[in-house]
C-alpha positions, -999 to +999 in steps of 0.1 A: +090+410+275+105+407+309+088+387+336+089+419+358+067+437+333+044+407+327+039+402+365+032+437+376+012+448+345-010+417+346-018+423+383-031+458+374-051+446+344-074+429+370-080+462+388-110+485+382-108+506+349-090+536+362-055+550+356-034+525+375-006+536+399+030+528+390+032+489+393+054+478+421+085+459+410+091+423+417+109+419+451+113+381+456+118+351+435+116+316+449+124+287+426+133+250+429+145+224+405+151+192+425+148+157+409+157+121+417+189+119+398+185+081+395+157+087+370+184+103+347+214+081+353+233+058+376+251+072+405+280+080+406+291+072+370+266+092+350+277+125+336+252+145+357+273+136+388+308+136+375+327+168+381+351+162+352+321+159+328+304+191+340+283+173+366+268+186+398+233+199+407+243+235+405+260+230+371+232+210+356+200+225+372+207+259+388+212+278+355+174+275+349+168+291+383+194+318+379+178+327+346+144+331+362+159+356+387+177+375+358+143+378+340+126+390+371+150+417+380+160+427+345+196+423+353+222+400+336+239+391+369+233+395+406+253+419+429+256+393+457+258+355+457+258+331+487+258+293+481+257+263+503+253+227+494+257+189+500+284+169+484+288+132+478+314+110+496+328+102+461+354+128+454+348+125+416+313+138+420+300+174+420+275+187+445+244+166+450+224+196+462+229+234+462+210+263+477+217+299+468+206+334+478+211+361+451+207+398+456+200+425+430+204+462+435+178+487+423+175+489+385+143+510+387+135+546+395+135+555+432+102+552+450+098+515+457+068+496+468+050+500+501+060+466+512+095+465+497+112+492+517+143+508+504+147+513+467+120+500+444+141+476+423+161+458+450+154+421+448+161+388+464+161+353+448+161+320+468+170+290+447+174+253+454+186+225+430+193+189+439+196+154+426+185+139+459+147+147+462+116+156+443+102+190+450+073+210+434+096+224+407+079+257+406+090+293+403+072+321+422+077+358+414+063+381+441+056+418+443+036+438+469+004+433+450+005+395+443+025+369+425+031+349+394+036+311+396+052+291+368+039+256+374+059+224+372+081+219+354+090+256+358+121+254+336+098+245+307+063+254+319+029+252+301+009+269+328+012+302+348-011+315+376-015+352+384-027+357+419-036+392+431-033+399+469-065+405+488-069+436+509-050+436+542-031+405+553-055+382+535-050+355+510-028+366+481-047+343+458-080+325+454-099+354+470-094+342+506-102+362+538-089+396+548-113+418+528-121+424+492-099+419+462-078+389+456-084+361+432-063+340+408-063+332+371-044+304+354-034+304+317-023+272+299-002+269+268-004+233+256+024+219+236+021+201+202+015+164+204+046+142+200+050+132+164+047+096+152+085+094+148+091+105+184+065+080+197+080+052+176+115+060+190+102+056+226+093+092+234+113+118+252+132+113+285+127+148+297+093+165+302+078+190+278+105+183+252+081+191+224+086+227+234+119+226+215+099+231+183+094+267+195+131+271+202+140+257+167+116+282+152+132+311+172+166+300+159+153+301+124+139+336+128+173+348+142+192+332+114+169+347+088+174+381+104+212+378+104+213+377+142+240+359+162+222+360+195+186+359+208+171+393+215+151+376+243+182+363+260+214+382+254+250+371+256+255+393+287+227+374+304+242+340+295+276+351+308+260+365+340+242+332+346+273+312+343+293+335+365+266+333+392+266+295+391+304+295+394+300+317+425+274+294+440+297+264+435+325+283+452+304+283+484+300+245+484+331+232+501+347+198+503+341+163+491+325+151+523+289+158+533+275+192+539+293+224+530+292+251+556+296+288+551+316+308+576+294+319+604+313+351+611+305+384+594+325+393+564+359+407+572+364+445+571+401+441+570+421+459+543+454+444+533+471+478+529+463+486+566+491+461+575+529+468+575+535+437+554+516+432+521+520+402+498+508+405+463+499+374+442+499+383+405+484+360+379+487+366+342+470+342+318+458+337+282+422+330+274+419+332+235+382+323+233+362+355+236+331+339+252+352+321+278+371+353+285+338+372+291+327+345+316+360+345+333+359+383+338+324+380+353+336+352+376+366+373+386+343+401+396+322+377+417+353+362+434+356+387+464+320+379+474+330+342+479+359+352+502+341+371+529+365+362+559+399+361+544+407+398+543+420+397+508+417+423+480+412+411+444+414+433+413+421+426+377+407+422+342+415+422+305+448+435+291+445+470+277+481+478+272+492+496+240+529+485+243+524+452+225+545+433+250+519+410+266+535+379+248+500+365+241+486+369+277+452+384+277+442+388+314+458+396+348+446+398+383+462+406+417+453+391+451+467+412+480+469+400+516+484+418+546+497+410+580+515+422+611+544+400+599+554+383+567+545+350+582+510+361+588+506+375+553+520+343+538+495+322+558+466+343+544+478+338+509+480+300+515+444+302+529+433+319+497+450+293+475+433+265+495+399+281+495+371+264+476+364+296+456+400+296+443+396+259+434+363+264+417+376+293+396+405+271+384+383+241+377+358+261+358+384+276+333+411+250+332+402+240+296+399+277+285+433+289+299+461+282+275+490+298+294+495+312+329+523+329+348+523+335+385+545+359+405+544+369+442+561+400+456+563+420+489+552+456+491 
């Protein structure tokens, strides 16, 4: 069952016994997963830091947070992604900290909540992951009538608190001031005790690892039922989570210190409004179906990471029936325009040097088996 349903339905179960109104949808998710990376491994050599080994706070920690947002808004991927972060001075390391804002368009019938404004299902997620500090490590899901809080460690919690907002601008939990209503309830779900074998081996490094017994049991049920994926977490949701993390990393620029997003508003420029249009055509081969699906999602997210360049990006999987693709499976076109060929060429160079372009290449360099690049003037 989706967190959205759990949150809003549980709020109304605490109301008086009368036909409840339509529960308001979740509007905001706030989640953090920040730890002292030195508790896991030495900096900068440990794999959690090293880019070539899949390191970086966004790569390692943020998927848990993006998953929380996907559950809340019942959507496999966000519609908008903005990421900022802090990088290490060591160029071999990934980001040490990353923050992200994700937006989700309405997936619910029109009507909305009194507090939400706009359409009922529009949502916002604010996420922070880091190897540089300890934070509460909680996830909060908020709607107009209250909130759910997954307590630390929120990526593998054993306790959840439901807080119903008091009347007016009072406390949203604990029954504080501002009129009647309110109150909070906490439910706990203890894990099995560590087995003698686990204790003898020195115990687990990560918290709540005995929870894996439930995951193993779920895998067993899926295998017994002949399923290749979990009904509770679909392939589309996995692909969307990865694509969102790729987009977040694209916003974290450079090997030195803080990454800064462009302060200006996104460009409204259209390449085809210019007399000189340069098209950058990339054809490539991605034989692995799962990697190809992730690439397609990342490609759709690419324009959102290029707000100021005035480029157009389109592409996807080959659907030709001519049989002349020579093994290539995907293609995309980046178009840039300018008052002169020199201006258009400089915009293409800016795209090629942009962190979003580099992040896309780094993320799929092991999945791409062949690539061909052509540029031409329109």
